[in-house]
N, C-alpha and C positions, 0 to 999 in steps of 0.2 A: 227762383229765391223761395225760401219756404217761411213757413207760417209756424211758431213754436207750440209746441201744446199747451193749452190753455182750460182754465175752467168759466171760460167766459162765452157769449152766447150759445147754448146748451143745444142741443141737437132736439129738433121737434118732431114728437114723438106724437103717430095719428090715436087716436083716442076713440073710434067710430062706430066700435063695437066688434064684435066678434067677426064680422063678412072680414071685415077691415085687419082682423088681428090673421086670419084666413091667409088673405090674396098678400098681405106683407110678407109670411112666411114662406111660401111659395114663388116668390119674388126673388127670396135669400137662396131658397133651396132653388131654384132656375140656374142664382149666379153664382153658386158653389158647382153646378155642372158644369157649366160654361167656364169656369176658371179651369177644371179638370179636361176639358176637351181644349182647351187651352193652351195644358203642360205638357198635354200628348208629345210634342217635337223635345219636350225637358228642356232644355234651353230658350224653352219662351214660354214658360214658366214667371217666369219675372216679370216677364210683358203682360202675363194673364193674371199675373197677383197686381199687378201695379195698378192696371184697367180695371180691375173688383173695387180695388177700393178706394179709388177719383170715383168710382158710380156711387160706392157705399156715403160716399162724404157728400158729394152730391145733393142723395134722398135726406143727411141728415139735417141738410142747409135748410130741403126747402119741399120737402116727401115727394120728390118727384125724380124719376132716374131719368138721365141722359138718356137720348136716341141712340139708334143702332148706331148711326155710322160716327157720331161723337165718341164713342167706345172705340168701336173698330180704328177709327185714325191715331187712339191712345192704346189703341193695341199696338197696332203698325210701328208708329211712333215711339216705342216701350221697348222693342224685339232685341236691338245692337244694345241699348245699355243696361235691359236686363239678364245679359247675357254672362255678365264677370258676380253678381248677387246670385245668380239662381247657383253659381259653381260654387262659392265661395258656401254658402247657405248649406247647400248638400252636402261638401267634404266636411268644412266645418262641424257641422252637424254629425255625421258619422262617425269621426274621429274621437267624439266626444264620447257619443252611445259604445263606441266599440271598446273605449278605454275605460270605459265606466263598468262595462259589462267584464269586462278581463281583469280589474280590480277584484269586485265581487268571488266573482270565480277561483279567485289566488290563481290566474293565471300571470297576473304580473303583483309584485309583490310589493306590501306597503300598508295593503288590511285597510282597514278606516281611518288611519293618517290621511291617503291618500284618496282613499273615495272620497271623502265629506267635500274637501276642496274641488274635487274634476265636479262634484255632484253639484256643488254651488254657483262653476262656472258654467255647468250649464244652461243651469238655471236665468243666472245672468244674459248668457246667450239668446236663450230664448225672448225671453220679456222686452230682451233690446231688438231683435227680431224682427217683432211684435208692432214695438214703437213707431222702426223704422218704417215697416208697410202701411202704417197711420198715416206717417210724415208724406211718402212717395205718392200717398191717395190726398192727402192734401194739398201738395203740387202737379195735382193735374197727372197723375200717372209717371213723371220725368223726375230727377234727380237724386236716385239713390245715393251719391256722394253726399249731398247735401241732407237727404235725407236723416241719410246714419250721423252725419252730426248732430241734428238736431234732435233726433231721438238721444242720442246720449248724451247731450244734453240737459233735457228732458228727465232721462233718466238720475242724472244726478241730483235735479232737483226735486223729483217728486219718484222714490227709489219705490215706492206702494208702488206704481203705475206699474214698476219693473216686475213684478212679480204676477199683477194682478195677470201682465198681459203672458207672462210663464205659467200662470194658474192656467189659463184658458189655452193654451197649445197643449199644456197637459191632457185637461179634458177631452179638448179633439180628439188628441193620437190613444187615451184612453174609450172613448168611445166607436171608434174607427176600430179598433181590435175586439171590439162587444158583440156589435152590430151586423147584421149582411153586410159583405164586401159591396154588395151594387149601391145601397147607399150611402157608401162612404163619401161617393164625390158632394153629397147635398151638404155637407159640415161645413165644408169651405164656406161656402155664403157669409151663414151664422159663427164661422171664428172671425174670420175678417169686421161684418158690424161690431161681433163681442167686445173685438180689440178697443172697435172707434169709441165705442159707449165707453168703458172701462177709461180707456185716455181722455174722453172731455169731462167724465162725469163725479172723480176723483179729484178728490180737494189738494192742491198746490200744499207741499210743505213748506 
């Protein structure tokens, strides 16, 4: 059972000074690295992202990260359920990106008439994927199908949340192409945190 995105009970943020800011930034960077390590098996990416999202949700609630045993348990339980979402996200995203690239290069006919709808679909897919990651985190790292349904309902109710999460995905992708490759893994933790933040803070429509 999942909890729909609401504006109630906003996350409590730490305001203890620069030391706490640095500590939280370091924790998120480490979380991103752990997500990338957990995703090395490719099909394990879904479990890694779900466990990380659940950890961010816990931290947002009481400013405490879950224990190692809890997180490893979530990762283990999410291995099999996370395979299909991982494959669907990878294949669907790759097809949309390749299709858009082919259209813009003139390989596929249609030009702007086809490129614009394809871009809109890509944006919507990225945003809904981000909301789904938030929802699966709110359910303890399990229930991808229910999380997807809840994300779709929330997206229909609050389209701005879809755009915001898509913006996070686009920003992370852009930064990933600009910075040193070895630093790319740390972006995953920040991306998951950012999607949780925008999902909680944006007003209902």
